C-alpha positions in Angstrom: 50.5 71.6 100.8 52.3 73.3 98.1 55.7 74.6 98.8 54.2 78.4 98.3 51.4 77.8 100.5 54.1 76.5 103.1 56.3 79.6 102.3 53.3 82.0 102.8 52.0 80.5 106.1 55.1 80.0 107.9 56.0 82.6 110.7 59.7 83.9 109.5 58.8 85.1 106.2 57.7 88.5 106.5 61.3 89.2 107.7 62.9 87.3 105.1 60.7 88.9 102.2 61.5 92.7 104.0 65.2 91.8 104.4 65.4 91.1 100.4 63.2 94.3 99.7 65.8 96.0 101.5 68.5 94.7 100.0 67.3 95.0 96.6 66.8 98.7 97.5 69.8 99.3 98.7 71.5 97.9 95.5 69.1 99.5 93.1 70.1 103.0 95.0 74.0 102.6 94.7 73.4 101.1 91.3 71.7 104.6 90.4 74.1 106.9 92.5 77.2 104.9 90.5 75.7 105.5 87.3 75.4 109.2 87.8 78.9 109.3 88.7 80.3 108.1 85.7 81.6 111.1 83.5 80.6 109.9 80.2 78.9 113.5 79.6 81.1 116.5 79.7 84.5 114.6 80.5 86.3 115.5 77.6 85.9 118.8 78.3 87.0 118.5 81.7 89.9 116.8 80.2 90.8 119.3 77.7 90.5 122.4 80.4 93.0 120.3 82.7 95.4 120.3 79.5 94.9 123.8 78.7 95.4 124.9 82.8 98.9 122.3 82.2 100.1 123.9 79.3 99.5 127.3 80.5 101.8 126.6 83.9 104.8 125.5 82.0 105.1 121.8 82.9 108.2 120.8 85.0 110.4 118.2 83.7 109.4 114.4 84.3 110.7 111.2 85.1 108.6 108.5 84.3 109.4 104.6 85.9 107.8 101.8 84.0 108.7 98.4 85.5 108.5 95.5 82.9 108.3 91.8 83.5 107.6 89.8 80.2 106.2 90.7 77.1 102.3 90.9 77.5 99.9 91.5 74.8 100.4 95.0 73.2 103.3 96.1 75.2 104.9 97.8 72.2 101.9 99.6 72.0 100.8 100.5 75.1 104.7 101.7 75.5 104.6 104.0 72.8 101.7 106.4 73.6 103.9 107.5 76.6 106.4 108.1 73.8 103.7 110.5 71.9 103.2 112.9 74.6 102.9 116.4 74.1 105.1 117.2 77.3 108.0 119.1 76.7 110.4 117.3 78.9 110.6 114.2 79.7 112.4 110.8 80.7 111.2 107.4 80.2 112.8 104.9 82.2 112.2 101.3 81.7 113.4 98.4 84.2 113.5 94.9 84.1 115.2 92.3 86.5 116.7 90.1 84.2 118.7 90.1 80.9 116.9 87.7 79.5 113.4 89.2 80.3 111.4 89.8 76.6 110.4 92.9 77.2 114.3 94.4 76.5 113.6 93.3 72.6 110.3 95.9 72.8 112.2 98.8 74.5 114.7 98.4 71.6 112.2 98.8 69.3 111.0 101.9 71.0 114.3 103.4 71.0 115.1 102.7 67.1 111.5 103.9 67.1 112.0 106.9 68.9 115.3 108.4 68.4 115.3 111.4 69.8 113.2 110.7 73.0 115.0 110.2 76.3 114.5 106.5 76.7 117.0 104.4 79.1 116.6 100.7 79.5 117.7 99.6 83.2 118.9 95.9 83.1 119.5 95.5 87.1 119.3 91.8 89.3 119.1 93.8 92.6 116.4 92.8 94.8 115.3 94.8 97.6 112.8 93.1 99.2 109.9 90.6 98.7 107.7 93.0 96.3 109.7 92.5 93.0 108.5 95.5 91.1 109.4 97.7 94.0 113.1 96.4 93.9 112.8 97.2 90.2 111.0 100.7 91.0 113.9 101.3 93.6 116.3 100.5 90.8 114.9 102.3 88.0 114.8 105.7 90.7 118.3 105.5 91.3 118.6 106.7 87.8 115.8 109.2 87.6 116.9 112.8 86.9 113.9 114.8 87.4 112.1 116.1 90.5 108.8 115.0 89.2 108.2 111.3 89.4 105.2 109.2 87.4 105.2 105.5 88.4 102.8 104.0 85.7 102.2 100.0 85.2 103.2 98.6 81.9 99.8 97.4 80.5 98.3 100.9 80.3 97.9 103.2 77.1 97.4 107.1 77.7 96.3 109.9 75.6 99.1 112.5 74.4 98.4 115.0 77.2 98.6 112.6 79.7 101.8 113.7 81.2 101.0 117.5 81.4 97.5 116.8 83.4 99.0 114.4 86.1 101.9 116.5 86.5 100.6 119.8 87.1 98.8 119.3 90.2 102.1 118.7 91.8 103.2 122.4 91.4 100.4 122.7 94.8 102.8 122.0 98.1 99.7 120.6 99.6 99.6 117.6 97.1 101.6 114.5 97.7 100.4 111.6 95.2 98.1 112.5 91.7 96.8 109.3 90.5 94.0 108.5 87.8 91.4 105.8 87.0 91.5 103.2 84.4 89.1 101.6 81.9 89.2 98.1 80.5 90.0 96.9 77.1 89.7 93.2 76.7 92.3 91.3 75.0 90.9 87.9 73.5 88.1 86.2 74.1 85.2 85.5 76.4 86.7 85.9 80.2 88.7 88.4 79.1 85.6 90.8 77.9 84.3 89.4 81.3 87.3 90.5 83.4 86.8 94.0 81.6 83.7 94.1 83.5 84.8 93.8 86.6 87.1 97.3 86.1 84.3 99.2 83.9 81.3 98.6 85.7 82.2 97.5 89.7 85.7 98.9 90.1 85.6 102.2 88.5 82.1 103.1 90.0 83.0 102.2 93.1 85.7 104.4 93.1 83.6 107.1 91.7 81.2 106.8 93.9 83.6 107.0 97.3 85.1 110.0 95.3 81.9 111.8 95.3 81.5 111.7 99.2 84.7 112.7 99.7 87.1 109.8 100.0 90.5 109.9 98.8 91.7 107.0 100.3 93.4 105.4 97.3 96.3 105.0 94.8 96.3 103.0 91.5 99.4 101.9 90.0 97.9 102.9 86.6 99.6 105.8 87.9 101.2 107.4 90.7 102.7 110.6 90.6 104.7 113.0 92.7 107.8 115.1 93.4 111.0 113.6 94.4 110.5 115.4 97.9 107.5 113.4 98.7 109.3 110.5 98.1 111.7 111.3 100.3 109.6 112.3 102.6 108.0 108.9 102.9 111.0 106.8 103.0 111.5 106.2 99.5 110.2 102.9 97.3 112.2 101.0 100.3 109.4 101.8 102.4 107.3 99.4 100.4 109.9 96.7 99.6 108.2 94.4 101.3 104.1 95.5 100.3 102.2 93.4 97.7 100.1 96.7 97.3 102.7 99.3 96.8 100.2 101.3 94.9 98.1 102.0 98.0 100.9 102.6 100.5 102.5 104.8 98.3 99.1 107.5 98.6 98.7 106.4 101.9 101.8 107.6 103.2 101.5 110.4 102.1 98.7 111.2 103.1 99.7 110.0 106.8 102.2 113.6 106.4 99.3 115.8 105.8 99.7 115.8 101.8 96.5 115.5 99.7 95.7 112.7 97.2 94.5 114.1 93.9 92.4 112.0 91.2 93.4 113.4 88.2 90.5 113.9 85.5 92.4 111.5 82.7 91.0 107.8 82.8 93.7 105.7 81.0 93.4 102.2 79.3 94.4 99.1 80.8 94.1 95.8 79.4 92.2 92.8 80.6 94.4 89.7 79.2 93.2 86.7 81.6 92.2 84.0 79.1 90.6 81.3 81.4 88.3 81.2 84.4 90.9 79.7 86.6 93.4 83.2 86.0 90.4 85.4 86.1 89.2 83.9 89.4 93.0 84.4 90.7 93.1 87.7 90.1 90.2 89.2 91.0 89.7 87.2 94.3 93.4 88.6 94.8 92.0 92.1 94.5 89.5 91.3 96.9 91.1 89.5 99.9 93.8 92.3 99.9 91.1 94.8 99.9 89.8 92.7 102.9 92.9 93.0 104.8 93.0 96.5 104.8 89.2 97.6 104.3 87.2 94.9 106.7 84.2 96.9 107.0 84.4 98.5 103.2 84.9 95.0 101.9 81.9 93.7 103.9 79.9 96.8 102.3 80.5 95.4 99.2 77.4 93.3 98.7 75.5 96.3 97.8 77.4 96.6 94.6 76.0 93.3 92.7 72.5 93.5 92.5 71.8 90.6 90.1 71.7 88.0 93.2 69.6 89.6 95.3 66.8 90.6 92.4 67.3 86.9 91.6 66.1 86.5 95.3 63.6 89.1 95.2 62.0 87.2 92.0 62.0 84.0 93.9 60.2 85.4 97.1 58.0 87.4 94.5 56.9 84.3 93.2 56.4 82.0 95.9 54.5 84.6 98.4 52.2 85.9 95.0 51.8 81.8 94.6 50.9 81.0 98.3 48.8 84.4 99.0 46.4 83.6 96.2 43.4 86.3 95.2 42.3 86.9 99.1 45.7 88.2 100.3 45.8 90.1 103.6 47.2 93.9 102.9 50.3 92.7 104.7 51.0 90.8 101.8 49.6 93.1 99.2 52.1 95.6 100.6 54.9 93.4 100.6 54.3 92.0 96.9 54.3 95.7 96.1 57.4 96.7 97.5 59.4 93.8 96.2 58.1 94.6 92.5 59.1 98.1 92.8 62.6 97.4 94.4 63.4 94.6 92.2 62.4 96.8 89.0 64.3 100.1 90.4 67.3 97.6 90.9 66.8 96.4 87.2 66.8 99.8 85.5 69.6 100.8 87.9 71.9 97.9 86.6 70.5 98.8 83.1 72.0 102.5 83.3 75.1 101.7 84.9 75.8 99.4 82.4 74.8 101.7 79.7 76.8 104.5 81.0 80.1 102.1 81.2 79.8 101.0 77.5 82.2 102.8 75.2 79.0 102.1 72.8 75.8 100.9 72.2 77.5 98.0 70.4 79.6 97.3 73.3 76.2 97.7 75.7 74.5 95.0 73.2 77.3 92.5 72.8 78.0 92.2 76.8 74.5 92.7 78.1 74.0 89.0 78.4 77.3 88.9 80.7 76.5 91.6 83.2 74.6 88.7 85.3 77.1 86.1 85.1 79.7 89.1 85.8 77.5 90.1 89.2 76.9 86.6 90.2 80.4 85.7 89.8 81.6 89.2 91.4 79.5 87.8 94.1 80.8 84.4 94.8 84.5 85.7 94.5 83.5 88.0 97.4 82.4 85.2 99.4 85.4 83.3 98.5 87.6 86.4 99.4 86.2 86.4 102.9 87.8 83.7 104.2 91.8 83.0 103.7 95.0 84.5 104.5 97.0 84.2 100.9 96.6 85.2 97.7 98.3 84.4 94.2 100.7 87.1 92.2 102.8 86.1 89.0 102.3 82.5 90.2 103.5 83.2 93.7 102.0 82.8 97.2 101.8 85.6 99.2 100.4 86.3 102.7 97.9 89.3 102.8 98.5 89.8 106.7 97.7 93.1 107.9 99.3 93.4 111.5 100.1 97.6 110.7 96.8 98.5 109.0 96.4 101.4 111.7 99.9 102.5 111.8 100.9 105.4 110.2 103.8 105.9 107.5 107.3 103.9 107.2 109.0 107.3 108.1 106.9 107.7 111.3 107.4 103.9 112.6 110.3 102.2 114.8 112.2 100.2 112.5 111.0 96.8 113.4 107.5 97.8 112.9 107.9 98.5 109.0 105.9 95.7 107.8 103.9 97.4 105.7 100.0 96.8 105.1 98.4 95.0 102.2 95.9 96.9 99.7 94.0 95.5 96.5 96.4 96.1 93.7 96.2 95.6 90.1 99.6 94.9 89.1 100.0 91.9 87.6 
């Protein structure tokens, strides 16, 4: 008796087959919804309209806080995009903690290239908590002159109307934090390309799906715009000094005070630079493990967002079932085979549509198409790995993602001894 015949005759197979059918069907449905929420068509028009509205509203002066650490690839080019803003009045504050930091030379180049700009370099070694980035922000905030504040990671590039667009919603007193999504650019070889797919074809679509269903529970280090009054209301950056995921919690603390989080229409660019499988694995499992620490239910549901493993499993079941059933298959077996074939085909089509919508060009589509199955399988393995463990590696340091205060209110509303904040997935390097 062959393996396929044993499979066809065994009692549990109907249940297993229909479980796989459901997995493939749900993954296909999610992939289609994610593809439809991608803003490829019409997004440029939305950005232009947002920029026009912002200019009509007379943009308020803004202080931009850029914490730096090391000379990343393309650091000068990325920072220079902030110097090319159309905004009529802004201050750029770049901060490092060491006088030997190589990012200092990059900022000096910017100051020389843009002598008419308000660019200040802050070298301050003071440490205020376990999160060194937040310590940097605390030091920078003391030098901010304007009431509108924008915090942005060092590895992003923006368009000239970026500052006008992300600060315009702050004119509404009900808005707490404005954030924005980002698309990834691979800098280097094979593994950065795989890492870019993580952002462009998994992270960004999942945020858009959540946003389209009404969720506003996010905040991204690529951009966090808020007023000085909001920052003071939540306890300042000091409320985040011992938190790994300062970006997420900054927005969450504002929401705890009844202030809205707004997702701006502009999408910035970020660089993926991890050159090896090991460095990419550490970064992405850190992201997933910290998501698990804040939102266990959401983390558990992520299995529907990477369809390739379920499609492969469906193909295996289809082959075994078809071979074992033979020509005289009963109606139940024929129905199961048809359901498997339909959901697998739907899953493949949905995944291809998502890849098409996420690709910057047809050349990028064909270049990265062979990486799509690898990306999905790798994400599934990372998800399984992230389901266990209580630490992540961040900038070479082992950091706990324990989350005892996940449901606590923001820092200003908690007693002093309960101010250990939660941790959420963050792409801060």
